[in-house]
N, C-alpha and C positions, 0 to 999 in steps of 0.2 A: 416493538416499535422498529420499523424499518430504517436503515441508515439514511441520513440526509444526502441529497444530491449536492454537488459543488466541488470545492477544492479540498482534497485530502492529502495529507503527508503520509508517506510510508516511513514511519519514524525510525530513527536510529535507536540503538539501545546503549546507553552509557554503562560502562563497566568500572568496577573498582580495580585497584592494583592487583588483586588476586583473581581477577576476571569474573568475580561474582557480579550480579546485576546491581547497579547503583540505583536503588529504588527512588531515592529522593531526587536525584538528577533527572531520572526519566520522567517523574511526575512534573517537575519544574519545566522540562522541555515541552511536554504535552500541553501544559497550561499556557505556555508562551505561544505555541502554534495555534491553539484555539482562540487566542486573543489577537492574533496577527495574520488574519486572512484565511485561516483554515476552517472549513465547515466540519471536518472530522479528521481523525488520526487513526491509521492502521498500525497495529503493534505486532511484533513478532513475525513480520514478513521477511522478505529477502534483505531489505535494507536494515531491518532490525536484527539480522543475523539469527533469525528464528531457527534455521536448520542446524545451527551450532549451539543452540540452547537445549538442554535436555528436557524431556517431557515432564519430569518431576519439577524441574525449575519453572517451567511454564505454568504448571498447575499451581505452584506456590505463588507465582506472580499474579495470576488471576485473582486469587484470594486477597492479596494485598491491595489490588486496585479497586475492589468493589466499592461502589458508591461515590467515586471521585468525580465522574463525569456523566452527563446524560447518555442513556443507552444508544441514542441515535447518532452519537458523535464518535463512537469507537467501534472499530472492527478488530477482532483478534485473529491472528494467523493460527490455523489449526491443522494444516495439511501435514501429513506424515506418510511414509510408505506403508504403514500398517493400520488397517481399519480399527482395531481395538484402541490404539493410541489416539487416533483422530476422534473417535467417539468419546473417549474419556475427556479430551480437551473441550469438545463441544458441550458435553454435559456440565463440566465445571464452569464453562463460560455462562451457560444458561442459569445455573444455580447462583451465580454471583452477578446476575443482572446485566450480562453482556450478550444480547440476543443476536448480534450481527457478527458473522464469522467469515473469514477469507480462507478458502480451502484449495490448496494445491491438490492435483490428482496424485495418486501413488507414483513416485518418481524414480524408482530404481529400475524396474523392467521397462525396456525401451520398445516403442512402437506397439503398445497394446491395442487390441481391436476396440472399436467403439462399444461393442457389446460388453467387453470387459470393464471399460470405464463406467458404463451405465450400471453394471452389476455392482460395482464398488459403491455407488450411491444407494442402490437398492439395499445393500447390506448395512450401510451406515444408518439410513432412515429406519430400517427394521430394528436395529439395536437402540436407537434413540427412543423408541416407543412413543409415548404421548408428548414428549418434548418437541417443541416446534421452533427451531432456530431459523434465522434468515441467512441462508448460505449463499455466498458470492464465490463463484468458481474463480480460480486464479490460473490464467492461461499465460505461461511463460516458457515457450518451447526452447528458447536458447539455453535455459537452465535445466528444465525438466527433461528435455530430449525429444519431446513430441508435442504437437499442438492439440488443443481441444477443438474439434470441428464444430461448425455451426449446427450440423445435424445432431450430434450427441448432446449439445447444449439445449437444442429444441426438445429432444426427447426427455431430458431431465426436467425442463420447465413444464412440459405437458403433463408429466407424471406427478410432479409436486409443485404446482404454480405458486403456492404460498410458502414454500421452503427454499427451492432453488430459484432465487429472485434476481440474480444479476451476476456480473463478473468484473474482474479486473483483467484487461487485456494488455499484457506487456510484450506482445509479439512485434509491435510497431507496424503491423499490417492494417492500415486504415480501411482498405477494401474489405477485409475480413470483418472488422468491427461494424462497418456499414451493413454488411450482409446479415450479421447477427441481429442488428437493430431492425432490419426489414423483415426478417424471418420470424422473430419472436416479439410480438407486441408487448409493450410495458416492461420488457427485460431491461434491467439497469446496467448499462455498459459504461464502465469507467476506463478511460484510456490510461495506460501506464506511464505516460509522459505529459507534462503540462504544455509541451509543444503543440499538442492536439486539442487543447481545451476548447478553443472556439470551434474548430471543425467538428468535434464530437458532439458538442452541444447543439449545433445547427442541424445535425443528423438525428437529434432526439436522444442523445446519450446523457448519462447522469453526471459527467464531470471527469475528474482525473484522480488517480492515486499514484503519487510519484515520489521517488527518493529525493530528488533535488528540491522538492517543495519544502523540505526541512529548512532550506535557506532562501527559497524564492517565494515563500508564502505570501509576503506582502504584495508583491507584484501580481501573483496569481489571483489574490483576492480582488485586486482592481479589475482584472479581466472578468471575473465572475460577476462582480457588482454591475459592470456595464451590461453584461448579458441579461442579468436579472431586470435591469431597467429597460431592456429592449433596445438598447443603443448599440447595434452591431458594429457600426463604424468606429465608435470609441473602443469597443471591445477589441476590434482588429488592430487598432493603434497600440493598445496596451499589450496585445498578444505579441506584436513585433518585439517589444521590449522584453517580454517574458521569454520568448524563444531565444533571443540573444543571450540571456542569462543561462538558460538550459544548455545551449550549445557550448558555452564557455566551460561549464561544469562537467559535461559528460566526456570530455577528453581524458579524464583521469579515472582510475578505478572508483566505482561509484561510492561504496561505503567508506573507504579511507578518505576519498576526496571530500565528501560531505562532512565527515567528522572533523577533518582538518579545518574547514571553514567555520564550523560551529565552535571549535576550540579557540579560534582567533577571536570570535565575538563573545563567547561565553566561557572564558577560561575557568570560572568558578565551578562549572558543572560538566565540562567536557574535557577529557584528557586524551592521551594517545592510545588508550587501551582498545584493542580489537582482538577478537578470538581467532586463533589459528583455524584454518589455514590462511586467513587474510592477514595482511600486515599493514601497519600504518604507513602513510606516505613518508618517503625520505625527506630530509631537510631540503634537498635540492628540488624535489618535485613540489614540495609545499611552496617554495619560492616561485617556481614557475606557475603554479596554479594561482597564487595571489597576484602575480604580475598580469596574468590573463584577465583576472577579474578587475584589476585596476584599469586595464585598457578599455573596458566597457563601463567604467565608473560604477561598478557594483558596490553596494553597501547594504547592510541591514540597518534599517532606520530605528532611531530611538534608543540606541545602545550607548 
C-alpha cells in the first residue's frame, strides 16, 4: 500500500540516558503526530538521527514497531552507503509490514555519475528479488554532497514505476521539484519543508516531509485540510501562519531545536539526549529559541 499524500513529520528519535532508543517514547510521539495533523510519519531519517543509529539497531526497531500503525502512514529510512545494508533494511521493513521506505543514495563518495546512482538501484532491486517495496528517493544535497537529477529520477521511475514511486526533496530548490513533477507523471514529490506545502500541492506534489512538523503538525494539518477542501485562499492564509512558525524554528540547529521544543511540551517523554556528533542546545540557546517562539505566539495546543 503506497504512502498517503499530505503532511508528514520527519520524526525525532527519543533516546534513553545511555543513548539507546526509547521505544515507548518514540511510539507515544508517533501516536501524537498521527492524531494532530499528520497523515504520516517518517522514521530514522535525518531528523531521526538515522545515520547515527546502527544498522542492527534499526533492524531491531523495525521488529519492535510491527503492527503499530497502518502501512500507508509510516516510511522507514533505509539509506546507507552500502547496498547490502540498504537491502537488509528494506527486506526487514517489508517482512514487518512496512512497505514504504525513504532511501538516501550512497553518501560517502561525492559527485558520482548518474549511471552509478542508477546502477545502485539496479543492484538493490536485483537483490530484493520478488519483494516489492515502495521506494521514495531522498534528495538532500546539502548533507549527501550531491543532488539527484531529474534525469536519473526519471530513469529509475521508467525502469521500476511500481517500485521507485516518489521522493522527498530537501534541496529547497522549488524549480527542481517542479521540473521533476513535470517530467515524471504520477511521481510523488514531497517537499522537505512545510514552507512549500501549498506551492508543491498546487504543482501536483504529494505534500511535505519535514523536521519542524514535529512541532508544527497542527498548523500544517490546517493547511492540508483547506487544500483538500479546495479552498486555496484559506490554505494560503493558513500557510502564512505555518511559514512563520517554520522560519522561527529553522534559525537553530534542526534536531536539537526541535527536541528542545518537544521537551518543553512533553517532558515526560523527551529529554536532552542526542547522539554525538550532535549536541543539545545550550540553556542560553533554548531561552533564545523559546523567546522567538513567544514573539509569534507559538504554542502546541491541547497540552
